[in-house]
C-alpha positions in Angstrom: 11.7 70.2 -104.7 8.5 68.0 -105.4 5.7 68.7 -102.9 5.4 64.8 -102.7 8.5 64.8 -100.6 6.4 66.0 -97.5 3.9 63.6 -98.3 5.7 60.4 -98.8 8.4 61.0 -96.2 6.3 59.7 -93.4 7.7 60.0 -89.8 6.9 58.4 -86.3 3.4 59.4 -84.9 3.6 61.1 -81.3 1.4 58.4 -79.8 2.4 54.9 -81.0 -0.5 53.3 -79.4 0.0 50.1 -77.4 3.6 49.6 -78.7 2.3 46.5 -80.6 3.3 48.2 -84.0 5.4 51.0 -85.2 3.1 54.0 -86.2 3.9 56.7 -88.7 2.1 59.6 -90.2 2.3 62.3 -92.9 0.3 65.1 -94.5 -2.5 64.5 -97.2 -2.6 65.9 -100.7 -5.9 67.8 -101.6 -7.9 65.7 -104.1 -10.3 67.0 -106.6 -13.1 64.3 -105.7 -12.9 65.2 -102.1 -11.3 61.7 -101.2 -7.9 60.8 -100.8 -6.1 59.5 -103.7 -5.2 55.9 -103.4 -1.8 56.2 -104.9 -0.8 58.6 -102.2 -1.7 56.0 -99.5 0.2 53.3 -101.5 3.3 55.3 -101.5 2.9 56.2 -97.7 2.7 52.6 -97.0 5.5 51.6 -98.9 7.7 54.2 -97.2 6.3 53.5 -93.6 7.1 49.6 -94.0 10.5 50.5 -95.4 11.4 52.7 -92.4 11.2 49.4 -90.2 13.6 47.4 -92.1 17.4 47.4 -92.4 18.6 50.0 -95.0 20.3 47.3 -97.2 16.7 45.6 -97.8 15.0 47.0 -100.9 11.0 47.0 -101.1 10.3 44.5 -104.1 6.5 43.7 -103.6 3.4 45.3 -102.2 0.0 43.8 -102.0 -2.9 46.2 -100.8 -6.7 46.2 -100.5 -8.5 49.4 -100.4 -11.3 49.0 -97.8 -12.9 52.4 -97.5 -12.5 55.9 -99.1 -10.2 58.1 -97.4 -11.0 61.6 -96.2 -8.3 64.2 -97.3 -9.1 66.4 -94.3 -8.4 63.6 -91.7 -4.8 62.6 -90.9 -3.9 58.9 -91.8 -1.9 56.7 -89.4 0.2 53.9 -90.6 0.6 50.9 -88.2 3.5 48.6 -89.3 3.5 45.1 -87.9 6.8 43.2 -88.3 5.8 39.8 -89.5 9.3 38.3 -90.2 12.9 39.3 -90.6 14.8 36.3 -92.3 18.2 36.0 -93.7 17.2 37.6 -97.2 13.7 38.7 -96.8 11.6 40.9 -94.4 7.8 41.0 -94.4 5.6 43.9 -92.9 1.9 44.2 -92.6 0.6 47.8 -92.6 -2.8 49.1 -91.8 -3.6 52.8 -92.9 -6.1 54.0 -90.4 -8.5 57.0 -90.0 -10.7 57.7 -87.3 -9.9 54.2 -85.8 -10.8 52.2 -88.9 -8.7 50.9 -91.7 -9.1 52.4 -95.1 -6.4 50.2 -96.5 -4.6 46.9 -95.7 -1.2 46.0 -97.2 1.5 43.4 -96.9 5.1 44.6 -98.2 8.2 42.5 -98.6 11.9 43.6 -98.8 15.1 41.7 -99.9 18.7 42.0 -99.4 20.8 42.4 -102.9 21.1 39.0 -104.5 22.5 37.6 -107.8 20.5 35.3 -110.0 18.5 34.8 -113.1 18.0 38.0 -115.3 15.4 38.3 -118.1 12.7 41.1 -118.9 9.9 41.6 -121.4 11.2 44.4 -123.7 9.6 47.8 -123.9 7.3 48.4 -126.8 8.3 50.8 -129.6 6.8 54.2 -128.8 7.7 57.7 -129.3 10.1 59.5 -126.6 8.4 61.7 -124.2 9.8 64.8 -126.1 7.6 63.8 -129.0 4.4 63.5 -127.0 2.0 66.2 -125.9 2.0 66.8 -122.3 -1.3 66.2 -120.5 -0.6 69.8 -118.8 -1.1 71.3 -122.1 -4.3 69.3 -122.8 -5.6 70.1 -119.4 -4.6 74.0 -119.4 -6.6 74.2 -122.7 -9.6 73.4 -121.2 -12.3 75.7 -119.6 -13.4 73.1 -117.0 -12.8 74.5 -113.4 -11.3 71.3 -112.3 -8.9 70.8 -115.2 -6.0 72.5 -114.0 -6.3 71.0 -110.5 -6.5 67.6 -111.9 -3.3 68.0 -114.0 -1.1 70.0 -111.8 -2.4 69.0 -108.4 -1.1 65.6 -108.9 2.6 66.8 -109.2 3.1 64.3 -111.8 3.5 65.0 -115.5 1.7 62.6 -117.7 2.2 62.3 -121.4 -0.3 59.8 -123.1 1.0 58.3 -126.4 -2.7 57.6 -127.3 -5.6 60.2 -127.1 -6.3 61.3 -123.4 -9.6 60.0 -122.0 -10.4 63.3 -119.9 -13.3 64.6 -122.1 -13.9 61.7 -124.9 -13.4 58.0 -125.2 -10.9 56.4 -127.3 -12.6 55.9 -130.8 -10.4 52.7 -131.5 -11.6 51.2 -128.1 -8.0 49.8 -127.6 -7.5 47.7 -124.4 -4.0 49.0 -123.9 -2.0 52.4 -123.7 1.4 53.7 -123.1 2.0 56.8 -120.8 5.3 58.7 -120.1 5.4 60.0 -116.5 7.7 61.8 -114.2 7.3 63.9 -111.1 7.1 67.6 -112.0 10.0 68.4 -109.7 13.1 66.6 -108.3 12.6 64.3 -105.4 15.5 64.2 -103.1 16.0 61.3 -101.0 16.9 57.6 -101.0 15.7 54.5 -103.2 12.8 53.9 -100.6 11.4 57.3 -101.5 11.7 56.8 -105.1 10.0 53.4 -104.9 7.2 55.0 -102.9 6.9 57.6 -105.6 6.5 54.9 -108.1 3.7 53.5 -106.1 2.0 56.9 -106.1 2.3 57.1 -109.7 1.3 53.7 -110.4 -2.4 54.5 -109.4 -2.8 57.5 -111.9 -3.5 55.8 -115.2 -3.6 52.0 -114.6 -7.5 51.5 -115.0 -7.4 53.5 -118.3 -7.3 50.6 -120.6 -10.5 49.4 -119.1 -12.3 52.6 -120.0 -10.7 52.7 -123.4 -11.7 49.3 -124.4 -15.4 50.2 -123.4 -15.5 53.7 -124.9 -15.6 55.3 -121.7 -14.2 58.8 -120.7 -13.3 60.0 -117.3 -16.0 62.9 -117.7 -18.7 60.2 -118.5 -21.8 61.4 -116.5 -22.7 59.0 -113.7 -19.7 56.7 -113.8 -18.2 55.7 -110.7 -14.5 54.3 -110.6 -12.6 53.1 -107.6 -9.6 51.1 -106.8 -10.3 47.9 -105.0 -6.8 46.1 -104.7 -3.4 46.8 -105.9 -0.4 44.7 -106.5 3.3 46.0 -107.3 6.6 44.4 -107.8 9.8 46.5 -108.1 12.5 44.7 -110.2 15.2 47.3 -110.6 16.2 50.7 -109.2 14.6 53.6 -110.9 13.9 57.4 -110.4 10.2 58.5 -110.3 11.6 62.2 -111.1 13.1 60.9 -114.3 10.9 59.9 -117.4 9.3 56.4 -116.8 7.1 54.6 -119.6 4.2 52.9 -118.2 2.6 50.5 -120.5 -0.7 49.0 -119.3 -3.6 46.7 -120.7 -7.0 45.3 -119.5 -7.3 41.5 -120.0 -10.9 41.5 -118.6 -13.9 43.6 -117.4 -16.9 41.9 -115.7 -19.2 42.1 -112.7 -18.8 45.8 -112.4 -15.0 45.3 -112.1 -12.3 45.9 -114.4 -8.6 44.4 -114.3 -5.7 46.1 -115.6 -1.8 45.2 -115.6 1.1 47.4 -116.1 4.7 47.5 -116.8 7.1 50.4 -116.0 10.4 51.0 -118.0 13.0 53.6 -117.3 14.4 55.9 -120.0 16.7 53.2 -121.1 13.8 50.8 -121.5 14.9 48.5 -118.7 11.8 47.0 -117.0 11.8 48.5 -113.4 8.3 47.4 -112.2 5.0 45.4 -112.7 1.7 46.5 -111.4 -1.8 45.0 -111.4 -5.0 46.5 -110.2 -8.7 45.5 -110.2 -11.2 48.6 -109.9 -14.8 49.0 -109.4 -16.3 50.5 -112.5 -20.0 51.2 -112.2 -21.9 52.8 -115.1 -24.7 55.2 -115.0 -28.2 54.0 -115.6 -29.1 53.6 -119.3 -31.4 56.7 -119.2 -28.6 58.7 -117.8 -26.0 58.1 -120.3 -25.2 61.0 -122.6 -26.8 63.7 -120.4 
């Protein structure tokens, strides 16, 4: 069973405050940068909001702003405000709070099942996950003390179709990439937990096309990368503990910010979700590069 189950399956807090909002909490995963992984908070926000809507309404969109770095040693409270419950849609505002201040603010929308127009951008022609080297193998072969924690500590197996960016930049400076991912253990639970897990995984590699295009690697000395805002739309049901193809590209980088968009496909190449994120990408001073 995936360790992410305990993290994503948020539960009502003991002290819901003044009663103006439903409040949930859940444990944190340790993070190698001594800060909360943004994808964890996104997944927990999605599930917390979903706990306050009728079971027949599925999460279809989430728009979030990262406001402050989170501390993995401090519990997070997820305060959910019920904005609207209409005939077909429900809207919720969620504040993720640590030590009395928000670290993320989001609005989520849910919809009852409906028939309508149906089309989707086809998946690119890429190798199957069995034909791609696992990032676990790449990181396990490294002698860096954080390599194993970076890989297996995420509890999601990644398989990059293009060369990984852990230790070296992409020599082709591509502005796009394809990555297969799945949780490294089954995730029991309902559709809401699966959608929360997809939100968790959506933040793992979304900004990498920004780095690829500009010949940067995660190991670049002095580089600082942080998520600023994140949007996600779920189109069709999918499981995060089965292979998902995550195709992403970067249309722009400017002003110390990089923009990336992504599409998720299931093993049958059905489009199941779309993602967009802008992140801060600060470079080291010219004299620090290459040190």
